[in-house]
C-alpha positions in Angstrom: 0.0 0.0 0.0 1.4 3.3 -1.1 0.5 6.6 0.6 -0.9 9.3 -1.7 0.0 12.9 -1.2 -3.4 13.6 0.4 -2.7 10.8 2.9 0.5 12.4 4.0 -1.2 15.8 4.4 -3.9 14.2 6.4 -1.4 12.5 8.7 0.6 15.7 9.2 -2.5 17.8 10.0 -3.9 15.0 12.3 -0.6 14.8 14.3 -0.4 18.6 14.6 -4.0 18.7 15.9 -3.3 15.9 18.3 -0.4 17.9 19.7 -2.7 20.9 20.1 -5.5 18.7 21.7 -8.4 21.1 20.8 -11.6 19.3 20.0 -13.0 22.3 18.2 -10.1 22.4 15.7 -10.7 18.7 14.9 -14.4 19.5 14.2 -13.5 22.4 12.0 -11.0 20.3 10.1 -13.7 17.6 9.6 -16.2 20.2 8.3 -13.5 21.5 6.0 -12.8 18.0 4.6 -16.5 17.5 3.9 -16.8 20.9 2.3 -13.9 20.1 0.0 -15.3 16.8 -1.0 -18.6 18.2 -2.3 -17.2 19.8 -5.5 -15.0 16.7 -6.1 -18.1 14.4 -6.0 -19.8 16.8 -8.4 -16.8 16.5 -10.8 -16.9 12.7 -10.4 -13.4 12.6 -8.7 -14.7 9.8 -6.4 -11.5 8.4 -5.1 -10.2 11.7 -3.6 -13.7 12.8 -2.5 -14.3 9.5 -0.7 -10.9 9.8 1.0 -11.9 13.3 2.2 -15.1 12.0 3.7 -13.1 9.3 5.6 -10.7 12.0 6.8 -13.6 14.1 7.9 -15.0 11.2 9.9 -11.6 10.6 11.5 -11.4 14.2 12.5 -15.0 14.0 14.0 -14.1 10.8 15.9 -11.0 12.5 17.4 -13.1 15.5 18.4 -15.7 13.3 20.1 -13.0 11.3 21.9 -11.3 14.5 23.1 -14.6 15.9 24.3 -15.4 12.7 26.2 -11.9 12.8 27.9 -12.5 16.4 28.9 -16.0 15.6 30.3 -14.6 12.7 32.2 -11.9 14.8 33.7 -14.3 17.5 34.6 -16.8 15.1 36.3 -14.0 13.5 38.3 -13.2 16.8 40.0 
């Protein structure tokens, strides 16, 4: 399996956001990926558009996990 350029960009952004640990930024990145995928689906560039929807889902999942961790820490106090 070879990594495509968009995969490398996704990994770099994901790691940078993980270091920042801000759930809101993950959600914004997920929305940005979905917004970018819409014109690609319209132009029938399905491979890249599908990847962007998967990336958006990964960003949303990371946002949810960070929010749950924050809620758990706050409820433990």
